[in-house]
N, C-alpha and C positions, 0 to 999 in steps of 0.2 A: 604435437602436429609439427609438420616440417614444410617449409616453402621451397618453391622451385625459384631459382635465380631469375631475375628478369633479364633474360637474354634472348635474342631471336633464334628460335629453332624451327627448321621446317618440319612438316608433318607428312607422314606417309598415309596413303589411303589403306594399302594392304600391308599388314605388319608381318604376315607369314605369306609364302613359304621362303623368306630370306632371313631365318635366324642366324645368330652368331653362335659358333660353337665355343665354349669356354671349358678349360681343364679343371677338373674338381680339385679342391683343396687338398684331398688326400692322394698320394701317389698312385694308390690302387683303384681310386674311385673313377667311375667313367665320366666322361666329359658331359658338362650340362648344356642344353640348348637355351641360349639367352635370346628371348623375344623382345624384350624392352629393357632400356637402361637410362637412367636420368640421375642427375646430381641435385640434391636438395639440401636446405640448411634450416636451422632454428632461428627465428627472429630475436629470441632474447638471449642467446649465446653467441658469443664471438668465436671465431677460429673452430668452429664445429660443423662439419659437413657429412651429408649421409649420401653415399651411393646406393640407389635402389635399383634393383635388377629383378626382372621378371623371368624366371627360367622354368624349364619343364618340371623342376623339383619344387618350386614355390617362390615366395617373395623374399628376396636376399636383402637385407639391410646391413651396410657397412658403415659404421661410425668412425670418423676420423676427427680427433679433437686432440689439439697440442702435442702432435706427434705419436699419439697412441691409437691404436685401431682394434675395434671390436666388431664382431660380425654374428649375425643371427639369420636364420632362414625359417620363415613361416611355411610350413608344408602345405601344398595345395589341398592336400586331404582335409586339413583342419580349416581351410577358408570355405564359408558358406555363401558368401556374396559381397557385393560392392555397390555403392550408389554415388552419382555425381549430384552435388548439392550446391546451392547458393548461400552466402552469408543473409542472415535476416535483418530487415531494417530495424535500426535501433528506435528506441522509444524517445519521448521528448526529453531534452536535457542532456541526451547523450551526444557525444562527439561523432560527426559524420565526416570527418576528415578521411580521405582515402588512403592516407599514409600512416594511419593510426597503428601503432604495434600491437599485435596479438601475442601475449606472453604465454598463453597456454588454451587448450581446448576448452577449459572450464569457463572461459569468457565468451566462447563463441557459440552463437545460436544459428542454426542452418535450416533452410526451407527448401521446399521444391522449386525448380526453375520458374514455373508458371504459377506459383502460389498466390501472387499478387502482394506478398510481404517481403519481397527480396530487396536487398539494399543495392540500389542501381550505382552508388558511388564506388562499390567494391567489384572490381571486375574479375577478380579470382574465380576459379572454379575449384571446388573441393571434392576429393575423392576420398569416401570413407570405405574401408575395407574392413570386414568383419570375419573374424576368426575365433574358434574355440580350440585353444591349444592344449594338447594332452599333456598333462603333468602327472608323473608316476611318484607314488610315495609307498610307505610300508602297508597302508591300508588299501592299496591298489592304484588309486589315482583319482584324478578329477579333470574336468574340462574347464579351463581359465578363459573367460571371455576377454578378447583383445580387439582394441580398434586402432587402425592404422590411418592416419589422416594425412593426405598428400594435397598440398595447396598449389595449384598451377597459375601463375601470373606473368608468364613471359611476354605476352602480348598486351597491347593496349585496349583491346576490346574483350568483353567476356565471351563472345562467341568463338574466338580463337582459342582462348583458354579452355573452354569447354569441350572444344574439339580435341584438344590434347588429353584431358581427362577421360573423355569418352573412348579415346583410342585404348588407354590403359584398362578402362572399366570392360570393354569388350574383350580384350586379350585375357583378362582374369576370368571372366565368365565362361568363355570358350574352354580355356584349360581346366576349370574346376569341373566342367560338364564332361571332361575327358576327350574333347575335340582339339585337334592340332592344325586344322584348316581355319586360320584366324583373320578376320576382316576387321576394318576400323570402326565398324558399328555392330552391335550385338543383335542377332536375330534368333530367338529360341527356337527349337525344332518343334517343341510342344507348346501350344498357346491355350489348350483347355485348362480351366481351373481344377483344383482338388476339391472333392466332395468331403465335407467334414461332418460327421454325425455325432452329436454329443449327448449323452445321457446324463441329465442334471441330477439324478438321484443315486448315482453310483458312489460306491465307497461312503464317505461321510458326508456326501452332498455338496461338495465345493467344486466340481468338475467346471462350472462355468467361470469362476473366479480363476482357477487355475490355468484354463485355457487363455483367457484374457490377460493375464498378468505374465504368464510364462511361455506360452506357445505363440501367440500373435505376434510379440515383438521379434521372435526368431524368424518367423515366416516373412515379416516385413523387411528384415535384413537380407534374406535370401530372394525376396521379390516373388514369393510364391503366392499367387492369386487363389481364393478359395471360396466356396459357398458353404456357409455354416448353417446346418439345421438342428434343432433342438427337439429331442423326443418327448412325447407327452404321455406315452402310456407303454406297457409291456408290448413286445413285438411291433412297435412302431417302425424300427429300423428295418425289420424284416420285410414289412409290407412296402416300404418305401423303395428298397432296391428291388424288389419283386415287379413293381408297377411302373417305375419311372423309367425314362429313357436314360439309362446310366452311362451310355456312351458319350453324353455330353461333357463327362469329367474324365480327367487323365488317371484318376485312381480314388480310392476310398480310404480315409483315415477315420477311425472311430476313437472317440474320447470318452473313456470310461474304464470299466473292468472287462474281464473275458467274456461276461455275458453278453455285452453289446457286440463283440466280435463274432460270438456264436449266432446271435441273431442276423447279422449281416451275411455271415457266410451262407447260412441256410437260406436266406433270402434269394441269393444268387442261385442256388441249386432248385429253387421253386420257379425259376424263369424257364421257358421253354428253349430259349437260346442260351442255356446255362454254359455249354462248352465255349461259345464265343465269350461270354462274360468272364468266366474264370481265366481265359486265355489272354484277354486284352487288359483286365483291371487287376492292379496290385492293391492289396489291402494292408494298411498299417494300423498301429495302435498307439495312443498316448495314455498312459496308465494313471487312471484317476480311480480305480476300484479298489477292493479290499485285498484281492489276491494278486493280480497282475502276473500270472505265471508265464504267459506268452512274452511279454515284454521283457522280463527278467531273462527268460531263455535266449532271446536274440542278443541281448547285452552280453550275457555270459559266453556264448559261443562266439562272439565277434571281440571278446576281451575289451568291451567298452565299460567305463565307470557308470555305475547305475544307483548305489545305495544312497549317496548323498544328494544326488539330483535326478531321480528316475524320469521326470517329466522333460527335463532338459536333454537328457540321453535321447530319448524317443522323438522328441521334436527335432534334433540334429538328424537323426535317422530318416525322418520324414522329408527333410530337404534335399538330402544326398540323391535321391532318385535311383537307387540301387534296389535290387530284389533278389530273393532266393526262392527256389521251388520250395513247397511246403507239403509234407504228407498229410492226407486227410483220411479219416477212419469213417467208414459208413456204418451206422449204428441202426439196428432193428428191434423194435419191441413188438408187442402183440398188436398194437394200433397204429404205430407211425414208424417213419423212416426219418432219420436226421444224419447231419454230417458233422463230425467232430473234429477239432484241431488239437485239444488238450488232453482230456482224460474220460475214462469211464469208471464209476467207482460203485461198490456195494459194501456196506458196513462201516467201520469205525471213521474213516476220513470222510465219507459222504455224510454220516450222522452229524459229524462235527460241522461241515460245511453248511448244511440246511438248518440245522437246530440253533445254531449260532446267529442266524438272521436276526433275532431279536436284539442282538447286541450290534447291530451294523452301525450305529451312531459313532462307536468308538474305534471304527476302521479295522485294520489288520489284527489288532490285539484280540478281537473277539475269538479268532481261532485258538489262541493260546489258552484263554480262559476257559472255553468250552472244552479243549483237549483235557485239561485237569479233571473237569466234571465227568467226562466220559470215560476217563481212565479209572475213577473211583467206581462208577456204575457200570462196569464193563458187560457188554452184551456179546452173545455168539449166535450165529445164523446157520441153520441147517440148509444144505443144497448141494449142487453139483456144479463142479467148473470143469470145463472142457476147453483145450486149445490145440492149435498146430503149431509145433516148435518151428522157429525160423531157422533156416538154413545158415550154416556159417558164412557161406559166400555172400548172403543177402546183408550180413552185418558190416560188410566193407563196401556197399554199394555207393556211399556217399561220396567216395572219391571220384566216382565216374558221373555224378550227376550235375547238371547245371545249377550254379549258384546265383549268378546275376546276369544282367544284360538283357537284351530283348528276345531271348529264344522263344521257342513254342511253348505249349502248354503241357509240358511234361509227358508226352505221349498220349493224351486222351483224345485225339482227333477223331478216332473211330469208335469211341465208346457209345453205346445206345443207352437209353433212358432207364433209370431205376424203376423197379416195380415191387410192391409189397408181396409177402409170401401167399396172402390170401386173395390176391388180385382185386383189392378194393380200390386200387388206384389205377386209373386208366393210364395207357402207354401210348405215346405219340411218336412219330419219327421226328427226327432232329431237322430244324429248318437249315436250309443250305444258305451260304453266304454269311455276312458278317452280322445278321440279326438287327440291322438297322444301326450298326456301329459307325463312329465317326473315325476315319482313318487318316487324320491329320499327321502330314508329314511336317561362480562366485562361491567359491569354495571355501572349505575350512582351512585352508592354507594359504591364505592371501598373503602371508609374510613372505612367501617365495620370492627370491630376489632375481631382478632382471637387469640386464646391462643397458636396456633401451627404453628407460622410463621417460626420456624426453620425447620419444616418437610413439610409443605404444601406449595408447590410452586404456589402462587397465580399469575398466568402469566396473565397480561391483555395488554401487549403491542405487538409489531410486530416481537420481536426477538424469533423466533420460535425454532432456532437451539438447545436451551438449553433443550428442553423437548420433541421434536420428531424430527425424520430425516426430512430433508429439502425435499420438493417436487420439486427437481431440474427439473425433466422431464416435468412438467407443463410448457407450453409455454404461452405466453400473451393471454388474452381473445381474441384478434383480429388476433391471429396466423392463417395462412392458412394451417398449416401442417395437414395431413390427420389423423395421429394416433399418440397417445403417451400413456404412462402408468403412472399411479400413483403408490404410494408406497405400495398400496394393490392390486397389480395386476389388476387394472381397465383400461378399454379402452375407449378412446375418438375417436368418429368419427365424422368427419366434414360433412358440408352439402353434399359435393361431394361423400364422402365415404358412408354416410348413405342413399343416393339416390339409391344405388345399390339394386335391387330386389324389389322396390317399383313402381308399374305400374303408368302410367300418368294419368289413370282414365278414359279410354274410355269405360270401361265395366259398365253395369247397376249393381248397388249394391243393394243387398236384405237385408232389415232390418228384422231381427229376434227378439228374446226376447218373453216374455209371451204375449198371446193373450188379446184383450181387453175384458172387461167385460160389456161395455157400448153400448147403441145403436149407430148405424152408425151417423157419424157426420151430415148427412142430414135428419136423421130420428126424429120423435117427441119423446118427453121425457115422462117417465111414472110419476105417481102421487107422488111417493116418492121424486121427485125433487122440490125444491123451486126455484122460478124465480122472478127476479127483472127487470123491464123494465123502461128506460128513459134516463136521461142524467147523464154521470159519469165523474169525473175529473181522476179518475183512479181505476183499479182493479189490485191488485198484490197478487199473491199466492206464499207463501215461506214454505219450510219444513225444514230450518235451522234457527238457532236463529239470525245469522247475514246475511245480504246481502252484506255487505263489512265490512272492519275493524271497521268503525265508523258508521254503520248502524245496531243498535239492533232493528231488525224488529219484531221478533217473540219470546219474551222471555220464553214462555212455551214450545217451540218446543224441542224435542229430535231427536237424530240420527236416531232412529228406533221406534217411537211411532204409526206409522201408520197414522198420521194426517197432512193434508195440512191446513195451516193458511192463510184463503182467506181474505184479507183486501179490503174493498169496501168504495170508497169516492164518494158520489153522487154529481151531479150538484147542485149549489146553496149554497154550503159551502163558507163562507166568507174568504177573503184573511188572516185575523188575525187568523181564526181557522187553516187555512193550514200552516201559519207560525209557530204556536204553535205546530202543528203535525210535522213539519220538523225539528224544533229545538230539538224536544223530541225524534227523531230517534236515537241519539247518546247515549241516556241513557236507552232507552226502555220505556220512559214515553210518547210516542206518542198518545196512545190510550186514549181518554177521560174516567176519572174515573166514570163519570156519563153518563146515556143515552144520546146518541147524534143522532139526526135523520139523520146526514150526513156521520159520520165516523163509520164503524162497522168492528170488526175483528171476523171472524166466523170460527170454526173448521169443516172442510168437509174432506171427502173422494174422491170426484170427482166434477168436475165443467165444465161449458161450457160457452165461451163468444162469442156472435155473435154481431159484430159491425154492425151499420147502419148509414146511413146519409153520407155526403159528406166530413166531417173533415178529413184531412189525419192525420195518426198517425202511431205509432209504436208498434209492439208486440215482446217481447223478451222471450227466453227461456235460462235460465242461462246466462243472459246478451248478448246473441247472438240474432241478428235481424232475425226474421223469416217472413214468408208470412203473410201479413196483410188480416185478414178475420177471419171466424170462426174457433175456436180452442177448444179442450176439453182435459181433463186431468184426470188421476185417479191414485192412489197410489198403489204401490206394496211393503208392508212391508218387510224389511230386505232382499233385493234382492241382494244386493252387499255387498263388504267388504272394509272397509276404515282403514287406519294405524291411531292409536291412541296412546297417551303416556302410558296408563296402563290399 
């Protein structure tokens, strides 16, 4: 922690638009815009001074001690938030002297200004800045949690010191949000909460604990308020987003596996105002499932560390407020229509996914164990596979598509509703308007050296009181309490509380969404389709790079390239070739480099699978078991929005 010297300094109401222009340290680097600058010192060390500058690049810390100078900049993109706090009133027997020296942050307890526990004898205002700094190593890298504590005590009254601290807080918050018009007090553009839907049964069943321990603290640091709802049955999330006024929230974050993302996405397409819903709401995911393909894909495409701390990586994505357009695939079976974001499968991989459910308690290792079993007892399936090859020009579309920011809904504004091939689903015209929408304007490498150990609180332990208010109001993950509040005014709703207003499902559900451009599932195909007939070990279509954390299925895929990657493995392939294929899935080297008559990866825009014969099997959509029989799918580029890191 560093202190501000006790000298009288005036305060500016408007920090911007009068920033200082400073030359970069490198001759070729562009000049930095300096918004705020101040000098601080460390109470416990003599002759040590810090010059702290807030620039358009980040928070610059220049340490001067005994004639030597060291400088480090915390990039803005690594800062997630900051908070102004007061010191906590000491217990009985502790010294209450106002001039007591604070030798380190480990001795400091802080509370909210109006908590009732503040130390009135300490007029200092404390600014806590939270950053997760990217550290690279041979294994890829990790995010190191860093807390910078600035103590403001230039004035004799707390109110004046707090005013200075709030000015810094506001400037940091505006810059982190990408805004350059900075005022002395921070007013966020978006005041709605985030909707968080958590599946307690996902993966190994520890999603509640993971959210409470690893996600909620990050949200508190970023001051992101949220409503947390816990699912109580299959398709609960689907019913919730279908029937609730979802425009009360700024976005939706699902905590669990890819299955709950699938539920939520299809719930949006079951709304009559689906176009408005997918245009206004961004969906994010916190990976607590067995596969976690989408979360891994996002981290991979944005070069974010994931393996060591996947939940942290996705929590940081959640607080950044950025999004990318996401391709969605419309899937049709004999009895239903659904919308997919990950994959459609028939054969080996689908069999492993569904049949390994009995081993769900062991987490992602269930896939490996069942893969060995299925490789030994190999099956083949008779059928026909047809597809429309993707044009070469389509494969480069991603460069021209929007990736983030507040653009439109990916060109879906004029789409009409979906209708099944046998017209069993009624079709209605889209509603005009907004549809009732609210339009409000610790890593494995801890030994990494740092030159700023005096000012940067590198907290990796569990003693959180020293750097943020305790979340005392959180009950245990197994609590039966119906509601409670977090430190950022967020609400938890238990199964019982969350069930209010959600119907039991007696009504027939209409699936909306864009209409199909393909022939009816029972109709013959045109000449622009290519068809393969015979025995197959598997057919699997993916539109994300990863099917799971360790399954690098389609290395060339992008979130919004308009391409389905169709993998076909024909019957007759040897077990040694299959073993090589499966071992290569973790690194993306599973596709043979030379022409192979059995294994093919084909870029397509639509496909149809028509099983025949008597061998029983499984078909999956986003890892969910669906009706076994003919199935067809087509891609709709940039139809939805997904949260991304940058």
